[in-house]
ROTOR-281743 format. One record per residue (C-alpha): residue number from 1; residue in one letter; x, y, z. Coordinates in steps of 0.2 Angstrom, whole numbers, always signed. Each point is the difference from the previous one (the first is absolute). Example, Ala and Ser with C-alpha at 12.3 -4.5 7.8 and 13.67 -1.06 7.14 Angstrom:
<atoms>
{atom 1, "A", {+62, -22, +39}}
{atom 2, "S", {+6, +17, -3}}
</atoms>
This chain:
<atoms>
{atom 1, "M", {+176, -43, +162}}
{atom 2, "I", {+8, -15, -9}}
{atom 3, "S", {+15, +3, -12}}
{atom 4, "I", {+7, -13, -11}}
{atom 5, "L", {+19, +0, -4}}
{atom 6, "Q", {+8, -10, -14}}
{atom 7, "R", {+19, -4, +1}}
{atom 8, "A", {+9, -10, -13}}
{atom 9, "A", {+10, -15, +8}}
{atom 10, "R", {+7, -6, -16}}
{atom 11, "P", {-3, +6, -18}}
{atom 12, "G", {-17, -5, -6}}
{atom 13, "I", {-5, -6, +17}}
{atom 14, "G", {-9, +12, +12}}
{atom 15, "R", {-4, -1, +18}}
{atom 16, "I", {-15, +9, +6}}
{atom 17, "R", {-1, +7, +18}}
{atom 18, "V", {-16, +7, +8}}
{atom 19, "H", {+2, +13, +13}}
{atom 20, "V", {-15, +2, +11}}
{atom 21, "Q", {-1, +16, +11}}
{atom 22, "L", {-16, +3, +10}}
{atom 23, "D", {-3, +17, +8}}
{atom 24, "F", {-12, +2, +14}}
{atom 25, "T", {-14, +6, -12}}
{atom 26, "D", {+2, -16, -11}}
{atom 27, "A", {+0, -11, +16}}
{atom 28, "C", {-16, +8, +6}}
{atom 29, "R", {-8, -2, -17}}
{atom 30, "A", {+5, -19, -1}}
{atom 31, "F", {-6, -3, +18}}
{atom 32, "S", {-17, +9, -3}}
{atom 33, "F", {-2, -10, -16}}
{atom 34, "C", {+3, -16, +9}}
{atom 35, "L", {-13, +4, +13}}
{atom 36, "L", {-13, +6, -12}}
{atom 37, "H", {+2, -16, -11}}
{atom 38, "S", {-1, -11, +16}}
{atom 39, "A", {-16, +9, +6}}
{atom 40, "C", {-8, -2, -17}}
{atom 41, "W", {+4, -18, -1}}
{atom 42, "H", {-7, -4, +17}}
{atom 43, "L", {-15, +10, -4}}
{atom 44, "H", {-2, -10, -16}}
{atom 45, "V", {+1, -17, +9}}
{atom 46, "Y", {-12, +6, +14}}
{atom 47, "H", {-12, +7, -12}}
{atom 48, "R", {-1, -17, -10}}
{atom 49, "F", {-3, -10, +16}}
{atom 50, "H", {-13, +13, +7}}
{atom 51, "L", {-10, -1, -16}}
{atom 52, "L", {+0, -19, +0}}
{atom 53, "F", {-7, +0, +18}}
{atom 54, "V", {-13, +13, -4}}
{atom 55, "Y", {-5, -10, -15}}
{atom 56, "L", {-1, -16, +9}}
{atom 57, "S", {-11, +8, +14}}
{atom 58, "I", {-12, +7, -12}}
{atom 59, "F", {-1, -14, -13}}
{atom 60, "P", {+4, -16, +9}}
{atom 61, "S", {-10, -11, -12}}
{atom 62, "F", {+6, +8, -16}}
{atom 63, "P", {+13, -10, -10}}
{atom 64, "T", {+16, +7, +5}}
{atom 65, "F", {+9, -5, -15}}
{atom 66, "L", {-9, +14, -10}}
{atom 67, "F", {+6, +13, +13}}
{atom 68, "F", {+19, -4, +1}}
{atom 69, "P", {+4, +6, -18}}
{atom 70, "F", {-9, +16, +3}}
{atom 71, "L", {+9, +2, +17}}
{atom 72, "F", {+17, -3, -8}}
{atom 73, "L", {-3, +12, -14}}
{atom 74, "L", {-7, +14, +11}}
{atom 75, "T", {+15, -1, +12}}
{atom 76, "E", {+13, -1, -13}}
{atom 77, "F", {-7, +15, -8}}
{atom 78, "V", {+0, +9, +17}}
{atom 79, "G", {+17, -5, +3}}
{atom 80, "A", {+6, +5, -17}}
{atom 81, "R", {-7, +17, +2}}
{atom 82, "A", {+8, +2, +17}}
{atom 83, "N", {+17, -5, -6}}
{atom 84, "A", {-2, +12, -15}}
{atom 85, "L", {+0, +14, +12}}
{atom 86, "F", {+17, -4, +6}}
</atoms>
């Protein structure tokens, strides 16, 4: 829970103090969000390289410059969908 308190130091000039108080539930939510976000990011990077190696093993003679834009767009879409869940 974050509460914002405003106190006037001088007339016309305000000072804003932010008071942050985390209880156990908020701390658990923040920690699990960090873990899930990290897992999604690592899966996203692993998936990108895995697709590249699979592609190169199947089509070694095909021009790779045609595949890289497709690979980039595909993995960005998958990553965006995973991040939208959180």
